[in-house]
C-alpha positions in Angstrom: 8.2 77.6 136.7 9.1 79.8 139.6 11.8 77.5 140.9 13.5 77.5 137.5 13.7 81.3 137.2 15.1 81.4 140.8 17.9 79.1 139.8 18.7 81.2 136.7 18.8 84.5 138.6 20.8 82.8 141.4 23.4 81.5 138.9 23.8 84.9 137.3 24.4 86.5 140.7 27.1 84.0 141.5 28.9 84.5 138.1 28.8 88.3 138.6 30.3 87.9 142.1 33.1 85.8 140.8 33.9 88.3 138.0 34.0 91.2 140.6 36.4 89.2 142.9 38.6 88.3 139.9 38.9 91.9 138.8 39.6 93.0 142.4 42.4 90.4 142.7 43.9 91.3 139.3 43.9 95.0 140.3 45.6 94.3 143.7 48.2 92.0 142.1 49.1 94.7 139.5 49.7 97.2 142.3 51.8 94.9 144.4 55.6 95.1 144.3 57.6 92.4 142.6 57.8 89.3 144.8 61.0 87.2 144.8 61.0 83.6 143.8 61.9 82.8 147.4 58.5 84.0 148.6 56.8 81.7 146.1 55.0 84.6 144.4 55.8 86.2 141.1 54.2 88.8 139.0 53.3 88.7 135.4 56.7 89.6 133.7 57.0 93.2 132.3 58.6 93.9 128.9 59.9 97.5 128.8 59.8 99.2 125.5 63.2 99.2 123.8 64.2 102.6 122.4 65.2 102.5 118.7 68.1 104.4 117.1 68.3 105.6 113.5 71.7 104.9 112.1 72.9 106.5 108.9 75.8 104.9 106.9 78.0 107.7 105.3 81.0 107.6 103.0 83.8 110.2 102.7 86.8 109.8 100.4 89.8 112.1 99.9 91.6 110.1 97.1 95.3 110.6 96.1 95.5 110.4 92.3 97.9 111.1 89.4 97.8 114.5 87.6 95.0 114.7 85.0 92.5 112.6 86.9 89.0 114.0 86.8 86.9 111.0 87.8 87.4 108.0 90.1 84.2 105.9 89.9 83.7 103.1 92.4 80.9 100.6 92.3 80.2 99.1 95.8 77.8 96.4 97.1 77.0 94.3 100.2 77.4 97.0 102.8 76.8 95.4 106.2 77.3 96.4 109.9 78.3 94.0 112.7 75.9 94.7 115.5 76.2 93.6 119.1 72.8 93.9 120.7 72.1 94.9 124.4 71.4 91.2 125.3 74.9 90.2 124.1 73.8 88.5 120.8 75.5 89.7 117.6 74.9 89.5 113.8 75.9 91.0 110.5 73.1 93.3 109.4 72.8 94.2 105.7 72.0 97.9 105.1 70.8 97.2 101.6 73.3 99.7 100.0 74.8 99.4 96.5 75.6 101.8 93.8 78.3 103.8 92.0 79.9 107.0 93.3 82.5 109.4 91.9 85.0 109.6 94.7 86.0 113.1 93.5 82.6 114.3 94.7 83.4 113.3 98.3 86.5 115.4 99.0 85.6 117.0 102.3 82.0 115.8 101.8 79.9 112.8 103.0 77.4 110.9 101.0 74.6 108.9 102.7 74.6 105.3 101.5 71.7 103.9 103.7 69.9 104.2 107.0 68.8 101.4 109.4 67.2 101.1 112.8 68.8 99.3 115.7 68.1 99.3 119.5 69.8 101.9 121.6 72.7 100.6 123.7 73.7 98.2 120.9 77.4 98.4 119.7 78.3 98.6 116.0 82.0 97.5 115.9 82.7 96.6 112.2 81.6 97.6 108.7 81.9 95.4 105.6 81.6 96.2 101.9 82.7 94.9 98.5 84.1 96.8 95.6 82.6 95.5 92.3 84.3 97.8 89.8 86.6 100.8 89.6 87.2 103.1 86.6 89.2 106.3 86.3 89.1 109.2 83.8 92.6 110.5 83.3 93.4 113.1 80.6 89.9 112.5 79.1 90.6 108.7 78.7 88.8 106.1 80.7 90.8 103.3 82.3 89.8 100.1 84.1 91.3 100.0 87.6 92.2 97.0 89.7 91.7 97.2 93.5 94.4 95.9 95.9 91.5 94.2 97.8 87.9 93.7 96.8 86.3 93.0 100.2 86.9 95.2 103.2 86.1 94.6 106.9 86.9 97.7 108.9 86.9 98.3 112.6 84.6 101.1 113.9 86.1 102.9 116.9 83.8 103.8 119.9 80.8 102.2 118.2 78.4 102.4 121.2 74.9 103.4 120.0 73.9 105.8 122.9 71.4 108.1 121.3 68.5 107.9 118.8 70.2 109.6 115.8 73.8 109.0 114.8 75.9 107.7 111.9 78.8 105.4 110.9 81.2 107.4 108.8 83.4 105.3 106.5 86.6 107.1 105.4 87.8 105.2 102.3 91.0 106.9 101.4 92.6 105.3 98.4 95.7 106.0 96.4 95.5 105.5 92.6 98.8 104.1 91.5 99.9 104.6 87.9 102.2 101.9 86.4 104.1 103.0 83.3 105.3 100.6 80.6 106.1 100.4 76.9 103.6 99.1 74.4 103.8 98.3 70.7 106.0 100.6 68.6 107.7 101.8 71.8 104.7 103.8 72.9 104.0 104.5 76.6 101.1 102.6 78.1 99.6 103.0 81.6 98.0 100.6 84.1 96.2 101.6 87.2 95.8 100.0 90.7 93.7 101.3 93.6 95.5 101.0 96.9 93.0 101.7 99.7 93.3 102.8 103.3 90.0 102.6 105.3 88.8 103.5 108.7 85.4 104.2 110.3 84.0 106.2 113.3 80.7 106.9 114.9 79.5 110.5 114.5 76.8 112.3 116.4 76.3 115.6 114.8 73.6 114.5 112.3 70.6 116.4 110.9 67.5 115.2 109.2 69.1 115.9 105.9 71.7 113.2 106.5 68.9 110.6 106.6 68.1 111.0 102.9 70.0 108.3 100.9 72.3 109.9 98.3 72.5 113.3 100.1 76.0 114.9 99.9 76.8 117.2 102.8 80.1 118.9 103.8 81.9 117.0 106.6 82.1 118.9 109.9 85.4 120.2 111.1 85.1 118.2 114.3 84.7 114.9 112.4 87.5 115.8 110.0 89.8 116.2 113.0 88.7 112.9 114.5 89.5 111.0 111.3 93.0 112.5 111.3 93.5 111.5 114.9 92.3 107.9 114.2 94.9 107.7 111.3 97.6 109.0 113.6 96.7 106.4 116.3 96.8 103.6 113.8 100.2 104.7 112.6 101.6 104.7 116.1 100.1 101.2 116.9 100.8 99.2 113.8 104.4 99.7 112.7 107.0 98.3 110.3 109.8 97.2 112.6 112.2 96.0 109.9 112.5 95.4 106.2 114.9 94.2 103.6 115.1 94.5 99.8 117.6 92.5 97.7 118.2 92.1 94.0 119.9 89.1 92.3 119.8 89.3 88.5 116.1 89.7 87.7 115.0 88.2 91.1 113.7 90.6 93.7 113.3 89.7 97.4 111.2 91.9 99.7 110.6 91.1 103.4 108.6 93.4 105.7 108.0 92.7 109.4 105.0 94.3 111.1 104.1 94.5 114.8 100.7 95.4 116.3 101.6 97.4 119.4 98.0 98.6 120.0 95.1 97.0 121.8 92.8 96.3 118.8 93.0 94.1 115.7 94.4 95.7 112.5 93.9 94.6 108.9 96.4 95.2 106.1 95.3 95.2 102.5 98.8 95.5 101.0 101.7 97.9 100.6 103.5 99.9 97.9 107.2 100.2 97.1 108.2 103.7 95.8 111.4 104.7 93.9 113.2 104.3 90.6 113.3 100.9 89.0 115.2 99.3 86.1 112.6 98.2 83.5 113.8 95.7 81.0 111.6 95.2 78.0 112.0 91.9 76.1 109.8 90.7 73.3 110.0 87.8 70.8 109.4 88.0 67.0 109.9 85.7 64.1 113.1 86.6 62.2 113.5 86.1 58.5 114.8 82.6 58.1 116.2 82.6 61.6 113.3 81.3 63.7 112.2 83.1 66.9 114.4 86.1 68.0 113.9 88.7 70.7 114.8 92.4 71.3 115.6 93.9 74.7 115.6 97.4 76.1 116.5 98.7 79.5 115.1 101.9 80.9 114.8 103.6 84.3 111.3 104.8 85.4 110.3 106.5 88.6 107.6 104.1 89.6 105.4 102.6 92.3 104.9 98.9 92.6 101.8 97.8 94.6 101.8 94.4 96.4 98.7 92.6 97.5 98.6 90.5 100.7 97.7 86.8 100.5 98.2 85.3 104.0 101.8 86.3 104.6 102.8 86.4 100.9 103.2 89.6 98.9 102.1 89.5 95.3 103.1 92.3 92.9 100.3 93.8 90.9 101.7 94.9 87.6 99.3 95.2 84.7 97.9 92.7 82.3 98.5 89.0 82.2 98.4 87.2 78.8 96.6 84.1 79.9 93.6 86.1 81.1 93.9 89.3 79.2 92.8 91.3 82.3 94.2 92.6 85.6 95.3 90.2 88.3 92.5 89.0 90.5 92.5 90.4 94.1 93.5 88.4 97.1 92.7 88.7 100.8 94.0 90.9 103.5 96.0 89.9 106.6 94.8 90.4 110.1 97.2 91.2 112.9 96.1 90.7 116.5 97.3 92.9 119.4 100.9 92.1 120.3 101.3 89.9 117.2 104.3 90.2 114.8 103.9 89.1 111.2 106.5 89.0 108.4 105.3 89.5 104.8 107.6 88.1 102.0 108.0 88.2 98.2 110.7 86.5 96.2 110.5 86.3 92.4 110.4 88.2 89.2 108.3 91.4 89.1 107.0 91.2 85.5 104.5 93.1 83.4 102.9 91.6 80.3 101.0 93.5 77.6 98.2 92.2 75.5 99.8 91.5 72.2 99.3 88.4 70.1 100.3 85.0 71.3 104.1 84.4 71.4 104.6 88.1 70.8 104.1 89.3 74.4 106.7 91.9 75.4 107.8 91.0 79.0 108.8 93.9 81.2 111.0 92.8 84.1 111.1 95.4 86.9 114.0 95.4 89.4 115.0 97.8 92.1 118.4 99.6 91.6 121.1 98.4 94.0 122.1 101.1 96.6 118.9 103.2 95.8 116.5 104.0 98.7 112.9 102.9 98.5 109.9 103.9 100.5 107.5 101.2 101.8 104.0 102.4 102.5 101.7 100.1 104.4 98.0 100.3 103.4 95.0 99.1 105.4 93.4 100.5 108.5 95.8 103.5 108.6 99.2 104.2 107.2 102.8 103.6 108.0 106.0 104.3 106.0 109.5 102.8 106.2 112.7 103.5 104.1 114.9 100.6 102.9 118.0 100.4 100.7 118.2 97.9 97.9 121.2 95.6 98.2 122.8 92.6 96.5 122.7 89.2 98.3 
């Protein structure tokens, strides 16, 4: 009996001694400096806490619109940021933002779309969003509007996340183009196209109020100046180096050569052609005992013709098409790398259909007037203008 108890107490003493030695060794190791692999000794790896930054996504929008416009409502979805993390990995991060905003409410104002959290020392270099729908209220009448592009990927300048509270400010600066035509009984009808320019910057002068989604706050003077400077930089770097415009009967040919003289990639959503155009209206009707006949009228309208970009092709966007009864579906933008030169072309008939009954569609053929001057306005990440004279081939 005595021997058994001796063994138990002896075992307990040994276990206690081992525990004391282990704790002592652990304490000494934790206080030792890091040993190199060359010495054959390494410490338990330490994982420093990564500081997080709160990033607000904000929208501002000074639109250019026709007289009589009181609302310009845009429905947006799929807002995402392209994040490059401190370890070099990157991914598109959805900010979970969607909704409808009256762009008129954002003149000299910002609206918070969403907030997200990302690690400090990350870089946010691009923002992406989709336009689902656009409507305009003009002279108390609501119109459907087609957008020159429905998906946007915009470069963010100086996107380093170097503090714990900052924002991405998207400047979506569209022009609402009014296209005038003649409808039934020689009445005037209008079609509308949204031609956007977009840019984005990182802003640092945020308050707690900016973090509440939906909040509308006046944009600071410093950020307003920065947005103007970004537009000017884009205009200097992406330029129209040459253009030609020819008219042969009802066939129009437009060629525009662009050069990226900057050090970042630019995206172009399209362009607009401004000036006076001949508009020929032709429509067919069933004559009494004479089969199908047609009438024709020629008028001159001050007008703007928007062109979408599809690869290197220009596609005029002019009103309704009879086979679908709705506005022409958007195409993609074109990307121009630093030092790259790209030529965009269109050759064909610029035509506008209305939605009358089958075989009774009036066809409006739009042609530039020979010897008239026209202004080309490039739309995308910034602006650029160029003047060209219409000629015959």
